[in-house]
N, C-alpha and C positions, 0 to 999 in steps of 0.2 A: 224236546224242549230244552233250552239252554238258559241257565241263570247267569245274568250278565252284570248286575249291579248290586251293591249292598242294600239298596232301597227297594228290593223285591221286584225289579224289572226282569221279566222273563221274555224270551223270544222263541217263537216257534214257526215252522214252515206253514204256509197257508194250505188249506184244503177247502173243499166245497162247504164243509160244516162251519168254516170260519168266515164265509163271505159276508154275513150280516155284521160281524165284528169289523171287517174292513169298511163297510158302509158307515158304521158308527164313527169310525175314525175320520172318514171323509166328510161326514156331515151332509147337510142339505144345501148349503150356500158356499159361495167362494170358488176359488180356482180348482181345488182338489175335487169338489163335488161335480163341477162341470167337466173337467178333463177326464176323470176316472182313470188317470194314469195311462192315457193313450197317446200323449203328445209325441213320444219318441217312436211309437209304433206307426202312427198315422200322419204325423206332422202337426205342428202347432196351430195351423189355421183351423183344424178340426174342432178344437175346444171352443171356438166361437159359434159353431153350428148349434142348432137347437136339438140335435139328436143325442141328448144325454142318455136316454134309455139304451140306445144302440151301443154307446161307449160302455155303459154299465154291463151289458151282456158280453162285450169283448173282455172286460175285466173279469167277469165271472169265469169265462173260459180259461183265462190266465191263472186264476186262483185254483180252479179244478186241476190244472196241470201242476200245481205246486210251485209256481213261479212267483215267489214273494215270501215275505216274513211279516208277522204281526208281533208287536210288543205289547206286553201287559204290565201294568203297575198295580200290584196288589189285586190281580185278577180282572182289572178293568182294561179294555182294549184302548191303547193310547197311541200306537204308532204303526206305520206301514212302511215297507220298503219293497220296491219292485226290483226283481232280480231274475234274469232268464238268459239263455244263450244270446250272445251279441247279435247273431243272425236274425233274431226275432224283432229287431229294432231297425227297420230300414231308414227311418229319418235320422236316427242317431249316427248311422254310418255315413250320412251326408254331412252332418254338422261338426263332427270331431275328427275328420280324417286328414285335413290339410297337413302335409309334412310327414305322413306315416306311410310306410312301405310294407305293410303286412296284408294278409288275406282278409278282406272285410267279411267274408262269408264263413269264416272258421267258427263252427258251432261249439268247439271245445273251449272257446273263450267266452265266459259269461260276463254280463254287464249289469252293474248297479246303476239304475237311472233315476230313481225318484224316492224321496222320503216325504211322509206326511206325519206330523205330530199334532194330535188334537189340541185345540186351544185349551189353556188351563194346565197343560202338562209339558209345556216347552221349557227348555233350560233345566231339565232334570236328568239328563243322560240318556234319553230315549234313543236319539239318533246314534249315539256312540254304541249303545247295546245292539242296535240293528246292524251297524257296520260290522261289528265282531261276528254276528250271526251269519252274515253273507259268506264268510270264509268257509264255514261248515256246510252250508246249504249248497253252494256251488260245487265244492269237493264231492259231497254226497250225490250230486246230480251228474257227476262224471267230468266236470270241468278240469282242464289242465292249468287254468288261470282264471282269475276274476279281475275285472277292471272297473273303474269308476271315473267320473268326470266332475270332481268337486270344484267349488269356488275357492279361491285363495284371496280373501280380502286383504287389502293393504293394512299394515299395522295401525291400529287405532281407528279403523274405518268400519262402519257397520254396512252390512249388505241386507237388503230387504228380504223378508221371509220368502216372497215369491221366487226370488233368484236362488235362494238357498235350498230349493227343493232337491237339488243334486247332492246336497251334503257339504260339509266343511272339510277342507283339506286336512286340518289338524286331527279330525276324528279318524280319517283313514290312515294317516301316518302313525297315530297312536296304536292302531290295530295291526301294524306291520306291513302295510302297503308301501310301495316305493313309487316315486315319480318317474314316469317313463317318457312323458312328452308334455310340453307346455305350449299349447296352441295360441294362448293370448295372455295378457297381463293378469287377468282375473280368473283364469281357468287352468287346471292341471289335469292330466290323465295319469291315474295311478293304477298299479297292478299288484296283485298278490299271486305269485306262482307257487304251484304245488310240487 
C-alpha cells in the first residue's frame, strides 16, 4: 500500500478480496457501472449491451490477476484505476495506434486505461494518487514501461467527466511521465520508462 496524499489517500493493488470495494466505487448507475472497465478490452459498443453481469465477471478476473489499483480516503474506497499489460487491451491497440511504429503485442509495456472516482470524492487528488501508484504496480509486475492515453484539454476549457475516464495529462506529467505521441488535439500518449 502506498500513501500518496497528505489527506490520507492510500493506493493499493487490487486483489479478489477488494472486488466489492471496486464495485462500491463503480456504483450501480452510470457509465462505470455499465462498462465495468471493459471498453478497451472488448470495444465500446459492448457497454451498450445488457450483459452487465458478464462484464462484471470479466472485471472480477482482472481484479484477481491484480490488474488495477484502488484508492482509499480515510479507509473509504473512492477510486479505481485499470492497469495491465497493453496486450490485454485489443481495442486500445486499434484506437491509439495511428502514427506509431512499435510492436502492439509487447506485453512488457503496461497500459493505464481508465479511472473512476466516486461521486462526492472528485477533485480531491484521487486520480493523481492513482497515477503515481501505476508506476510502482507496473514495475512490480515486470513492465519495462507504462503508458497512458490522457486527455489534454485546451487552456480554460472543461472536459466532461465521461471523457476524462482516461485521466488528465497534467496528472501524468506531474508523476514523471513524458509525452511520446500526440494522436489528436485533445489526446496525448505518455510513457514512464524504467
